[in-house]
C-alpha positions in Angstrom: -71.1 174.3 -43.8 -73.3 176.2 -41.5 -75.8 174.4 -39.5 -79.4 175.3 -40.7 -81.8 177.0 -39.4 -84.1 175.1 -37.4 -86.5 175.2 -34.7 -85.4 173.1 -32.3 -81.7 173.7 -32.8 -80.4 171.6 -29.8 -81.9 168.9 -30.8 -79.2 166.4 -33.1 -81.8 164.3 -35.3 -83.3 167.3 -36.1 -81.3 169.3 -37.8 -80.4 166.0 -39.2 -83.9 165.8 -40.4 -84.4 169.5 -41.9 -80.9 169.3 -43.7 -82.6 165.6 -45.5 -85.5 168.3 -46.2 -83.4 170.8 -47.2 -81.5 168.9 -49.5 -84.9 166.8 -50.8 -86.5 170.5 -52.0 -82.7 171.4 -53.4 -82.7 168.4 -55.3 -86.2 168.7 -56.6 -85.0 172.1 -57.8 -82.2 171.3 -59.7 -84.5 168.8 -61.5 -86.7 171.5 -62.4 -83.9 174.1 -63.4 -83.1 170.7 -66.2 -87.4 170.6 -67.2 -87.1 174.6 -67.3 -84.3 174.2 -70.2 -85.6 175.6 -73.8 -83.3 173.7 -76.1 -85.0 175.7 -79.5 -82.9 178.3 -80.0 -79.3 176.4 -79.5 -79.7 173.7 -81.7 -78.8 174.3 -85.2 -80.4 170.6 -86.2 -82.6 168.5 -85.9 -79.6 165.5 -85.5 -77.8 168.0 -82.4 -82.0 169.0 -81.1 -82.6 165.1 -80.5 -79.1 164.2 -78.9 -79.5 166.6 -76.7 -83.4 165.9 -75.7 -82.4 163.0 -74.8 -79.2 163.7 -72.8 -81.4 165.9 -70.6 -84.0 163.3 -70.8 -82.2 161.1 -69.0 -80.3 164.4 -66.7 -83.9 164.4 -65.4 -84.3 160.7 -64.9 -80.7 160.9 -62.8 -82.0 163.4 -60.8 -84.9 161.4 -59.2 -86.0 162.4 -55.6 -86.4 158.2 -54.7 -88.6 158.6 -51.7 -87.5 155.4 -50.0 -83.5 155.5 -50.7 -82.1 157.7 -48.6 -80.4 161.1 -50.0 -77.5 160.6 -47.9 -76.3 157.9 -45.6 -72.9 159.6 -43.9 -71.3 162.6 -42.5 -67.5 163.6 -42.5 -66.6 166.7 -39.9 -63.0 167.3 -40.8 -60.4 168.5 -37.8 -58.2 170.7 -40.3 -58.5 174.1 -42.9 -56.9 172.0 -46.0 -53.6 172.0 -46.9 -51.7 171.0 -50.3 -52.0 167.9 -49.4 -55.2 167.5 -47.3 -58.3 166.4 -48.4 -61.0 169.5 -49.1 -62.3 170.6 -46.5 -62.3 173.7 -43.8 -62.1 173.8 -40.1 -65.9 172.9 -38.6 -67.2 172.1 -41.6 -69.0 169.4 -42.6 -70.0 167.0 -45.8 -73.0 165.0 -46.0 -71.9 161.6 -48.1 -74.4 160.3 -50.5 -75.0 158.7 -53.6 -75.3 161.9 -55.4 -74.1 165.4 -55.9 -76.8 167.6 -54.1 -76.1 171.8 -54.6 -78.3 174.6 -53.1 -79.4 177.5 -55.3 -75.9 179.4 -55.3 -74.7 176.5 -55.6 -72.9 175.1 -52.2 -72.8 171.5 -52.0 -75.3 170.3 -49.8 -74.8 166.1 -50.8 -71.1 165.0 -51.7 -71.2 162.6 -54.3 -69.5 159.2 -52.9 -66.9 158.7 -55.5 -65.7 162.6 -55.0 -62.2 162.2 -53.2 -63.8 163.9 -50.4 -66.3 161.0 -49.7 -63.1 158.3 -49.2 -62.5 158.7 -45.4 -65.9 157.8 -45.0 -65.2 154.4 -46.5 -61.8 154.6 -45.0 -60.6 156.4 -41.8 -60.3 155.0 -39.2 -58.9 155.5 -35.7 -55.3 154.8 -37.2 -55.3 156.6 -39.5 -57.8 159.1 -39.5 -57.5 161.3 -43.1 -58.2 164.3 -41.3 -61.3 163.1 -40.1 -62.6 164.5 -36.8 -66.4 162.4 -36.8 -67.9 159.8 -39.0 -71.6 160.3 -38.4 -73.7 157.2 -40.0 -77.6 157.9 -40.9 -80.4 155.2 -40.1 -84.0 155.2 -42.0 -86.6 153.7 -41.7 -88.9 153.4 -45.9 -86.9 156.9 -46.5 -87.5 158.7 -42.7 -84.1 159.5 -41.0 -85.0 157.7 -37.5 -80.9 157.9 -36.4 -77.8 158.2 -36.1 -74.2 157.2 -34.2 -70.6 158.2 -34.9 -67.6 157.7 -34.6 -65.3 159.9 -32.7 -62.2 159.1 -34.6 -59.6 161.0 -32.2 -60.2 159.1 -29.6 -57.4 157.0 -29.6 -57.9 155.4 -26.3 -60.0 152.5 -27.7 -60.2 150.4 -30.7 -62.5 150.8 -33.8 -65.9 149.6 -32.4 -68.2 147.6 -35.3 -71.3 150.2 -35.9 -74.6 148.9 -34.8 -76.1 151.4 -37.5 -73.8 149.2 -39.8 -74.6 146.4 -39.5 -78.4 146.9 -39.6 -78.0 147.8 -43.2 -76.3 144.6 -43.6 -79.4 142.3 -42.3 -81.9 144.5 -43.9 -84.7 141.6 -44.7 -84.6 141.9 -49.3 -87.7 142.1 -50.7 -87.2 143.4 -53.9 -83.9 143.0 -56.9 -80.4 144.0 -56.2 -80.2 147.1 -53.4 -76.9 149.1 -53.8 -73.7 148.7 -51.2 -73.3 152.5 -51.1 -74.0 153.0 -47.8 -72.1 150.0 -46.0 -68.6 149.6 -48.5 -66.1 148.2 -46.4 -62.3 149.3 -47.0 -61.0 146.5 -48.3 -63.7 146.5 -50.7 -63.4 150.8 -50.9 -60.0 150.5 -52.5 -61.2 147.5 -55.5 -64.0 150.4 -55.7 -61.5 153.4 -56.8 -59.2 151.3 -58.5 -57.4 152.9 -61.7 -59.5 152.4 -64.6 -55.3 151.7 -67.1 -55.5 148.0 -64.9 -57.7 145.1 -65.1 -58.7 144.0 -61.7 -59.3 140.2 -61.2 -61.3 140.0 -57.9 -62.1 136.3 -56.1 -65.3 136.5 -53.4 -66.0 133.9 -51.3 -69.9 134.1 -50.9 -71.2 137.2 -49.5 -68.1 139.0 -49.7 -69.9 141.2 -52.1 -68.4 140.9 -54.6 -71.1 141.5 -57.4 -72.0 144.8 -55.4 -68.4 146.1 -55.7 -68.2 145.2 -59.7 -71.8 147.9 -60.4 -69.5 150.4 -57.5 -66.3 150.1 -59.3 -68.3 151.1 -62.5 -70.4 153.7 -61.1 -66.9 155.0 -60.1 -65.1 154.8 -63.4 -67.9 156.5 -65.3 -67.6 159.3 -62.0 -64.1 159.9 -62.5 -63.7 159.1 -66.3 -66.8 160.3 -68.0 -65.4 161.8 -70.9 -63.6 159.0 -71.8 -65.6 155.9 -71.4 -69.0 158.1 -72.9 -67.0 157.6 -76.0 -65.7 154.0 -75.7 -68.8 153.2 -74.0 -69.2 150.3 -70.6 -70.7 146.7 -70.0 -72.1 144.3 -67.9 -71.3 140.6 -68.4 -73.8 138.7 -66.4 -74.3 134.0 -66.3 -77.7 134.5 -67.2 -81.0 136.7 -67.9 -82.7 136.4 -64.1 -78.9 137.8 -62.6 -78.8 140.5 -64.9 -83.0 141.2 -64.2 -81.9 141.2 -60.3 -78.7 143.4 -60.3 -80.5 146.3 -62.9 -81.2 148.4 -60.4 -77.5 149.1 -58.9 -77.3 151.2 -61.3 -79.8 153.6 -62.0 -79.8 154.5 -57.8 -76.4 155.4 -58.2 -77.9 158.4 -61.4 -76.1 156.2 -63.4 -78.9 155.3 -66.1 -76.2 154.4 -69.7 -74.6 151.0 -68.8 -75.3 148.2 -71.3 -76.2 144.8 -69.9 -75.8 141.1 -71.0 -75.1 137.7 -70.4 -72.6 136.3 -73.3 -74.8 134.1 -75.0 -75.8 138.4 -76.2 -72.1 138.6 -77.3 -72.4 135.7 -79.6 -75.2 135.7 -80.7 -74.4 135.3 -84.5 -76.1 132.4 -85.0 -79.9 130.8 -83.5 -79.2 128.6 -80.4 -81.7 126.2 -81.2 -79.3 122.7 -80.0 -77.6 121.4 -77.1 -73.5 119.6 -76.6 -72.8 116.8 -74.7 -70.6 117.7 -72.5 -67.7 116.0 -73.8 -67.7 118.4 -77.0 -69.0 121.7 -75.3 -65.3 121.3 -73.0 -63.7 120.6 -76.0 -65.5 123.1 -78.0 -64.9 125.5 -75.4 -60.4 124.8 -75.3 -58.5 126.9 -75.9 -57.1 124.7 -78.8 -59.5 125.2 -80.8 -58.4 128.8 -81.4 -55.8 127.4 -83.8 -58.3 124.8 -85.4 -60.1 128.1 -86.6 -57.4 130.4 -87.3 -55.8 127.6 -89.9 -59.5 127.3 -91.2 -60.1 131.0 -92.3 -56.4 130.3 -94.0 -57.1 127.6 -95.9 -59.0 129.5 -98.7 -55.4 131.5 -99.6 -53.6 130.3 -102.7 -50.4 131.4 -104.4 -51.1 132.8 -107.6 -49.9 130.9 -110.9 -50.6 133.3 -113.1 -49.4 137.4 -114.1 -51.3 140.3 -113.5 -51.8 142.1 -116.7 -53.9 145.8 -116.0 -55.1 147.3 -119.5 -54.8 151.8 -119.2 -55.5 153.1 -122.1 -53.2 152.0 -125.0 -50.8 150.3 -121.8 -50.6 147.1 -120.6 -48.4 146.8 -117.1 -48.3 143.5 -115.5 -47.1 141.9 -112.3 -45.8 138.7 -112.5 -47.2 135.5 -110.6 -43.5 135.2 -107.8 -44.4 139.3 -107.0 -47.9 138.8 -106.0 -46.4 135.9 -104.4 -44.2 137.6 -102.3 -46.9 140.5 -101.7 -49.4 137.1 -100.2 -46.8 135.7 -98.0 -46.4 138.9 -96.3 -49.4 139.8 -95.2 -49.9 136.6 -94.0 -46.7 136.6 -92.0 -48.1 140.0 -90.4 -50.5 137.8 -88.6 -53.0 140.8 -89.3 -56.9 140.5 -89.3 -57.7 138.0 -92.7 -60.6 140.6 -94.5 -58.1 143.4 -93.4 -55.5 142.1 -95.4 -57.8 141.2 -98.1 -58.5 144.8 -98.1 -54.7 145.5 -98.3 -54.0 143.0 -101.4 -55.6 144.8 -104.7 -53.5 148.7 -103.4 -50.4 146.7 -102.6 -50.9 145.3 -106.8 -52.1 148.6 -107.6 -49.1 149.9 -106.3 -46.6 147.4 -107.8 -48.4 148.2 -110.9 -47.5 152.8 -110.5 -43.7 151.5 -109.3 -43.9 150.1 -113.3 -45.3 152.9 -114.0 -43.0 155.3 -112.5 -40.3 153.1 -113.8 -41.8 154.1 -117.2 -41.7 157.9 -117.0 -45.7 158.8 -115.5 -46.1 160.8 -112.5 -49.2 158.3 -111.4 -51.1 159.5 -108.3 -53.6 158.3 -106.1 -56.3 158.0 -107.4 -54.7 156.2 -110.3 -54.0 153.7 -107.4 -57.4 153.1 -106.3 -58.8 152.8 -109.8 -55.8 150.1 -110.3 -57.2 148.2 -107.5 -60.1 148.5 -108.9 -59.2 147.1 -111.8 -61.0 144.3 -112.9 -57.9 142.1 -113.5 -56.9 142.7 -110.0 -60.3 141.7 -108.2 -60.1 138.6 -109.8 -56.7 137.7 -108.8 -58.0 138.9 -105.7 -60.7 136.4 -105.7 -58.6 134.1 -106.5 -55.8 134.5 -104.6 -57.4 135.4 -101.1 -61.0 135.1 -101.3 -64.0 136.1 -98.7 -65.1 134.0 -95.9 -68.4 133.3 -94.3 -67.6 133.1 -90.3 -71.0 131.4 -90.0 -70.4 129.1 -92.5 -66.9 128.6 -92.2 -67.6 126.9 -88.7 -71.1 125.1 -90.5 -68.0 123.4 -92.8 -65.4 122.4 -89.4 -68.5 120.8 -87.9 -69.8 118.8 -90.6 -67.1 117.4 -92.8 -64.6 115.4 -91.1 -61.9 115.4 -93.7 -61.9 119.7 -93.3 -62.0 119.3 -89.4 -58.8 116.9 -90.0 -57.0 118.9 -91.9 -57.1 121.8 -90.1 -57.2 119.9 -86.5 -53.7 117.8 -87.4 -51.6 117.8 -84.4 -54.2 120.4 -82.3 -57.0 117.3 -81.5 -57.0 113.6 -81.6 -59.2 111.5 -83.8 -60.9 111.1 -80.6 -62.2 114.7 -80.1 -62.9 115.5 -83.1 -65.4 112.5 -83.6 -67.0 114.3 -80.8 -67.4 117.9 -82.2 -68.3 116.6 -85.4 -72.5 117.3 -86.3 -73.9 113.3 -86.3 -76.2 114.4 -89.0 -74.4 117.3 -91.4 -77.0 119.9 -91.6 -78.0 120.8 -95.3 -77.2 125.1 -94.4 -77.0 127.9 -91.7 -80.1 128.2 -90.8 -81.4 124.6 -91.0 -78.0 124.0 -88.4 -78.8 123.6 -84.8 -76.5 125.6 -83.5 -75.2 125.5 -80.0 -73.8 127.5 -77.0 -70.3 126.3 -77.9 -71.0 126.4 -81.8 -72.2 130.1 -81.2 -68.7 130.8 -79.2 -66.6 129.4 -82.4 -68.1 131.7 -84.6 -67.6 134.7 -82.8 -64.4 133.8 -83.0 -63.9 132.9 -86.6 -65.5 136.7 -87.1 -63.1 138.3 -85.2 -60.5 136.6 -87.1 -61.8 137.9 -90.4 -62.3 141.3 -88.9 -61.8 142.9 -85.0 -64.2 143.0 -82.8 -64.5 146.6 -81.6 -63.0 147.1 -77.9 -64.9 148.9 -75.0 -63.2 151.3 -72.4 -64.6 148.7 -69.4 -66.1 145.1 -68.9 -67.2 144.1 -65.5 -68.0 139.9 -66.1 -69.6 138.2 -63.4 -69.4 134.7 -62.5 -66.3 134.6 -64.7 -65.6 131.4 -63.4 -68.2 129.3 -64.8 -66.7 130.4 -68.7 -64.5 128.2 -71.1 -61.7 129.7 -72.5 -63.1 130.6 -75.3 -65.6 131.9 -74.0 -63.1 133.8 -71.6 -61.4 135.2 -75.6 -64.7 136.4 -76.4 -65.2 139.1 -73.5 -61.3 139.7 -73.4 -61.9 140.5 -77.7 -64.9 143.4 -76.0 -62.0 144.9 -73.7 -58.4 144.7 -75.9 -57.9 148.5 -75.8 -59.9 149.0 -72.5 -60.1 147.1 -69.3 -61.5 145.4 -67.2 -62.7 143.9 -63.7 -63.5 140.1 -63.6 -65.8 138.5 -60.5 -66.4 135.5 -59.4 -65.7 132.3 -57.0 -63.2 129.2 -58.0 -64.6 127.6 -55.6 -68.6 127.9 -57.0 -67.4 126.6 -60.5 -69.8 124.4 -62.4 -69.4 123.8 -64.9 -67.3 120.8 -66.5 -65.1 123.5 -68.1 -65.0 126.0 -65.0 -61.9 127.9 -64.6 -59.1 126.0 -62.7 -56.9 129.0 -62.0 -57.0 132.9 -62.7 -53.9 133.4 -63.7 -55.5 131.0 -66.8 -58.1 132.8 -66.5 -57.0 136.2 -67.5 -54.1 134.5 -70.1 -57.4 133.5 -72.2 -58.7 136.4 -71.5 -55.6 138.9 -72.9 -54.8 140.4 -69.8 -52.5 138.5 -68.2 -51.0 141.0 -66.4 -53.8 141.9 -64.0 -53.3 142.0 -60.3 -55.8 139.3 -58.1 -58.2 140.4 -55.1 -59.2 138.1 -52.6 -62.2 138.7 -50.6 -63.0 136.6 -47.8 -65.0 139.1 -45.1 -68.1 138.1 -45.3 -70.9 140.8 -44.3 -74.1 138.5 -46.1 -74.3 134.5 -45.0 -74.7 134.1 -41.4 -71.6 132.8 -39.7 -73.4 129.2 -39.0 -74.2 129.1 -42.2 -70.7 129.8 -44.4 -69.2 127.3 -41.9 -71.5 124.7 -42.6 -71.3 125.5 -46.4 -67.0 125.6 -46.0 -67.0 122.2 -45.3 -67.3 121.1 -48.7 -63.7 123.5 -49.9 -61.4 120.8 -49.3 -63.7 119.0 -52.1 -64.3 122.0 -54.0 -61.8 124.0 -54.5 -58.6 122.9 -51.8 -56.5 126.4 -52.8 -59.4 128.1 -51.2 -59.0 130.5 -47.5 -62.1 130.0 -45.7 -64.5 132.1 -45.6 -65.7 134.4 -42.6 -68.2 136.0 -41.7 -69.2 139.6 -39.9 -72.3 139.2 -39.0 -72.8 139.3 -35.3 -75.8 137.1 -35.3 -75.9 133.8 -36.2 -79.2 133.8 -37.9 -81.4 130.7 -38.2 -79.8 127.6 -39.7 -80.8 124.3 -39.2 -80.8 120.8 -40.6 -83.8 118.2 -40.7 -83.9 114.6 -41.2 -87.0 113.6 -42.6 -88.7 110.1 -44.4 -88.6 110.2 -47.6 -92.5 110.2 -47.7 -92.2 112.7 -45.5 -90.6 115.3 -47.4 -92.8 117.0 -49.5 -94.9 117.9 -46.5 -91.8 119.3 -44.5 -90.8 121.4 -47.3 -94.0 123.0 -47.8 -94.0 123.4 -43.8 -90.5 125.6 -43.5 -92.0 127.0 -46.8 -95.3 128.8 -44.2 -92.9 129.1 -41.8 -90.5 131.4 -43.4 -92.9 133.6 -45.0 -94.3 134.0 -41.3 -91.2 136.5 -41.4 -89.6 140.0 -43.1 -87.8 139.6 -46.3 -87.9 137.2 -48.8 -87.7 133.2 -49.8 -86.1 131.2 -51.5 -87.0 127.4 -51.9 -83.6 126.2 -54.0 -83.8 122.6 -55.1 -82.2 120.0 -57.7 -83.8 121.4 -61.7 -85.3 118.1 -61.3 -87.6 118.7 -58.1 -88.8 121.8 -59.5 -91.6 121.5 -61.9 -93.1 118.4 -58.5 -92.3 121.6 -55.8 -94.3 124.1 -58.5 -97.7 122.0 -57.9 -96.6 121.0 -54.2 -96.8 124.6 -54.0 -99.6 126.0 -56.1 -102.2 123.2 -54.6 -100.6 124.5 -51.1 -102.4 128.4 -52.2 -98.9 130.0 -51.9 -97.8 131.7 -54.9 -94.2 131.4 -56.0 -92.6 133.8 -58.3 -89.3 132.6 -60.4 -85.9 133.8 -60.5 -85.4 136.8 -61.6 -88.9 138.2 -61.6 -88.8 140.5 -58.5 -90.0 139.9 -55.4 -93.1 142.4 -53.8 -94.2 143.1 -50.1 -97.7 140.4 -51.4 -95.1 138.0 -52.9 -91.9 136.8 -51.4 -91.0 133.5 -52.5 -89.2 132.2 -55.6 -88.7 128.8 -56.5 -84.9 128.5 -57.3 -83.6 126.0 -59.7 -80.1 125.1 -58.2 -78.8 125.6 -61.9 -80.1 129.7 -61.5 -79.2 129.9 -58.0 -75.8 131.6 -58.6 -75.6 135.2 -57.4 -78.8 135.2 -56.3 -79.8 135.8 -52.7 -82.5 136.1 -50.4 -83.2 136.4 -46.9 -84.6 133.2 -45.7 -83.6 129.7 -47.6 -85.4 126.9 -48.0 -82.9 124.1 -49.8 -84.3 120.7 -50.5 -82.8 117.3 -51.2 -79.4 118.4 -51.2 -78.3 114.6 -52.3 -80.3 115.5 -55.2 -78.7 118.9 -56.1 -75.6 117.4 -56.5 -76.4 113.9 -58.3 -78.1 116.8 -60.8 -74.2 117.7 -62.4 -73.0 114.9 -64.2 -69.8 114.8 -61.3 -69.5 115.3 -58.1 -67.0 117.9 -58.2 -69.7 119.6 -60.2 -72.6 118.2 -57.7 -70.9 119.1 -54.9 -69.8 123.3 -56.2 -73.8 123.3 -57.1 -74.8 122.5 -53.3 -72.2 124.6 -51.9 -73.4 127.9 -54.1 -77.1 127.3 -52.7 -76.4 126.7 -48.9 -74.4 130.3 -49.0 -77.3 132.4 -50.8 -79.2 132.7 -46.6 -78.8 136.3 -46.0 -80.8 135.6 -42.4 -81.7 132.4 -42.5 -81.2 128.5 -43.9 -82.9 125.7 -43.4 -81.4 122.2 -45.1 -84.1 119.5 -45.2 -83.2 116.2 -46.6 -84.4 112.5 -47.1 -81.3 110.7 -48.7 -78.4 110.9 -46.4 -76.4 114.5 -46.9 -72.8 114.3 -49.0 -70.2 112.9 -46.4 -68.2 116.4 -47.2 -70.4 118.0 -45.0 -70.3 115.8 -41.9 
């Protein structure tokens, strides 16, 4: 691409600033062109007009120039002209790599989308494998202004690849506001996962700070770029552990120009009933066990009975009789095919009608499909179907299963023990569906029953984050949403904090219905400081002995301290540590055991220190967030004050879960961590 005309052509930084200004002007022109579109004469009706208007509105939004978001963050200078097996480059040509494609008035590219094939060497090229790149340039920004650049000569093989100072600065940049994209800092091992094909499911085991959540979101953005038409038809979905987490990540995809990706929690997916109750831990574990799928399958089919009488269809002056034994053969054949209960129920009247048509043809008549449909709607046939294969309401079925001890015992025989059956039975049976105090686990059971009756629609791609906390039945619920599509599974076995937390990814993927998925492991951290991740990793032998210890590429050690105080001094020490952290730039998270949150909130209010709840967006005026340990997963803050680790551990039903919760809390810091304790630290921390 020819160098733009500038007043000071000898100043490289000035040339790059001029290109940035020209690119922003070109982006504004692209948006103005879309805004000026007149669709009055190109739409046949109001429906087409509404669809096109929505598409135009989305395009206008996607072309917005975000003032504080760099339009491009890198440049590639290729060595050779393109060949049959070379990247799309030309001798001396430069490609600016950014978040979206920008072209000038003639259609020539000024910024290339980071997802385009020509951009891939920006993330993967090295001196050992330059990928036909002569020079890679990274740009540094301050408040949206281009302030620095850094060049890497990939033709110089005399030395090893050097760590990028600008890259390090970008990784360590203070965090205020929602989660931001990592498009400028994607590492080669992350890029391989991001650009993996849509045909297969990928499972990412990622230690804290390895960017697994960001990798998953960028993978969605990449797949939408590479397979837009396909995913526009089939849909995409990002599933997170809770609303706070979804609010935290919701700006990443729009910043990359992707506006139409749905986000939900697993609870949202299975919201067939209003959840107003809670289960004991053991009851929730049993209800989440994969064995419940067999109990439900038996219960759904329990109403099917074999016919005792023939079906007689009257048409005109003729009577056509289908004997009971023939209907029984049809019923057994449908049961043997193991198709959805509702689909089999819809097929049964057609099969009976077909038996009648065979008799008509044998008698010399010539019935057609319309006659078969009419016979299938005959009152005698409908009555027989109702008696043999009654309709099933999934909600009422689960209600009966959890309320009726005899019904549960009949269908759980040989699957659940008597003790397990007693554990999941409601102590006080509900009078009806609306009065029942459904739990989260109950809603998942209803979803399973609903799928046994009618197939759940499948999406093209699903991203499941913090997957280690799902029960087998929850995995099945997610798997139903991508039976014909693919998935990206993200998690960390060491951060599993539910009684049913995943023991291995192989087991989880089997429940998901994707046993063939590749498992990739990210162990190189980019967020958590070295000293902090090393300290937290002392817990790994106790919480996840099979996992490799995470490392950090962060050169800065970070601010890290563990302070012991007396019981009476803990509250004052926590407030002082928060005040000290607020003197620095960036976000602050005060993480504590759930039972301590109310008291700490009162202390902060008394001290005149306003605070946010998890998921609320931090701003320059409000940078302190009070975080219950149960909601800390997936969040990150520049500085973390951790209150009383022993209370975090004891707040869970067992020690391993408590230590895992502590591991999560210890690894939320980007720049500094202060641990305050009055009680002795867990022995695993040494």
